[in-house]
N, C-alpha and C positions, 0 to 999 in steps of 0.2 A: 504493500500500500504506500509505503514511503517512496518507493521508486516511481510509482505511477504519478504521485503528486508532484514529484520533482520534474518529471517529463512534462506534465501539464503546465507547470510554472515556467519551464524553459521555453516552450512553444508560445506561451502567452506574451513573452518579452519580444518575440520576433515581430517586426512590422513589415508590411509589404513595401517593396522598393518603389520609389516615386519615379515617374518618367523623367528622363534627363532632357532639358530643353536645349535646342540647337538652332542654328541659322537655317532658315528656309532658302531655297534657291533665289528667290526674289530679293531677300534681305542681303544675301551675299553679293548679288549683282549690284545692288545699290551701294554697298560699301566699296566695291571695286571701282565703280564709276566715280565716286567721290575722291578716292585715292588717285585715280587717273587725272582728274581735274586739278587737284592740288599739285600733282607732279608737273603738269603742263604750265601752271602758273609760276611755280618756283624755278623751273628749269632755265628760263632766260636770265634771271638774276644770278643764278649759280654760274652760268657760262660767262656772263659779264664780269662777275667777281673773279673768276679764274683767269680771264684774259687780262684784267686790270692787274692782278698779282703777277702774271707773267711779264707784262710790260714793265712794271716797277722793278722786278728782279733783273730783267734784261738791261735796263738803263743803268742800274747799279753796277752790274758786271762789266758792261762796255765802258762806263766812265772810269772804272778801276783800271781796265786794260789800256785806255787812252793815256791815263796818267803814268802808267808803267812804261808805255812806249816812249813818251816824252822824256821821262827820267833816264831811260836807257840811252836815248839819243844824246843826252847831255853828258852822261857819265862815260860813254865809250871813248871818245865822241864819234858819232857816225849818224848817217841817215837811218831812220827807223820808220817803217810803214806798217799799216794795219789794213788787211783786206778781207773781204768775205770769202768763205770757203766751206764746202761740205766736208767736214773733217772725217767723215766715214770713208772718203775716197782717198786712196794712196796711188802715187806719191802726192804729198801735199802741194796744192797749187792755188793760186788766186783766181777768182772768177768762175770756179766750177760749181758754185752753189750760191744761195742767197744768204743774207746776213742772219736770218733766223735759223740757218743750218750750222752756223759757227763762223769763226774768224781766226786769222793768224796774225801774230806780231813778229816781225822779222827785221834784222839788220839789212837795209837795202843799199848795197854798195853804190849803185849808180842812181838811186833815188827815183826809179821809174815806177814804183808802186807795184811791181810784179816780182815774184821770187825767181831769181835767175841763178845760174851757176856762180858760186862764191858767196851768195847771200846766206845768212845764218838765221834759222828759225829759233825764236826765243820763247814763244808762248803759243799754245793752242787752246782755244776756248770753245766749249760745246755751245751750240745754239739754243734758242728758246722754244723751238718746236713750231708747229703749224698754226698755233693760235695767234701768233704775232707776225705782222708784216713790217719789215724794216727797210727803209730806203735811205740813200745817201746821195747828196748832190755833187760834191767834189771829193776826190780821193784824199786820203789823209797820209801825209808823209812829213815827219818832223826832221828838221836839219840838225846839225851838230849843236846848235844853240837852243834846240827845243822849240823852234819857231816853224811857221808854215808860210807858204807863198799865197795862200788864199783862205777864205773862211769855208768851213765844212759844217753841214748840219745833217744829223741823223734824225729821221722821223720814225716813230713807233706808232703803229695802229693795230686795232683789233682786226685780224685778218678777215677779209670778206665783208666788212662792215663800214659803210660810209659815214657813220656817226662819229664825229670827231671829239666827242666829250671825253673819251679815254685816250685821245692822241697826246703824245708827249714827244719832246725833242731834246737832243743834245747838240749844243753848238760848240765847235772848236774854232777859236779865233786865230788870227795870224800870230799872236803871241804864244799859241799852243795851249792856252788855258781852256778848260772845259766848263761850260755853263749849262744848267738845266733850264728847260722852258718854264714859263710861269703864265698864269692867267692875269695879265696886266690890266685888262679892262673889266675884270669881274663879270664876264658874261658866261662863265662855266666852261669855256674852251681855252686851252693854252694858246699862247701866241708864239709865232715863229721868231727866232732871234735875229733873222736877217732883214725882213721887211716890216715886222711888227704886226702883221695881220694874223688872223686866226689860222691855226693849223687845220689842214683838211686831209681827209683820207680818200684814196681812190675808190 
């Protein structure tokens, strides 16, 4: 009798399982649709932020290498040039790639801006990738005094985007000094160092 009573007590403590609630197909589709919309809204700002960061990093790196090239020209003393180069291609050469693919700093014996026999390669820098487009108006060669024969301006843009709000520039004057662009008229777009007008992207 005791055993029977214990069994009855045990079974009386058991409760039927409740049904577990889950997502219906419609609810799941609604959630996925909302997630897709949020992703589409946030993606442009994420891409813009990534491009802006790449441009900033590229400017810092190129400014450093320009200062290094000028310093090398003075301390050697010798002509020193910097040129665009796809550093994945060997042998190293000028003009086989765009600035976003990398650049070379070299002792340029004849000062022609191209690596020739007898020139010494002193620095190789990896590029910024396809998110950034870089253009240069005049070649950069520093003479033995660290000076240049003309003004050079590097322009950085978000690749494939004509919006110039992210555009930046590096100006190398005839004294060999490097200056970064600024928004001098406070219209949200940096100004070119040569003409003073707004930077533009192709």
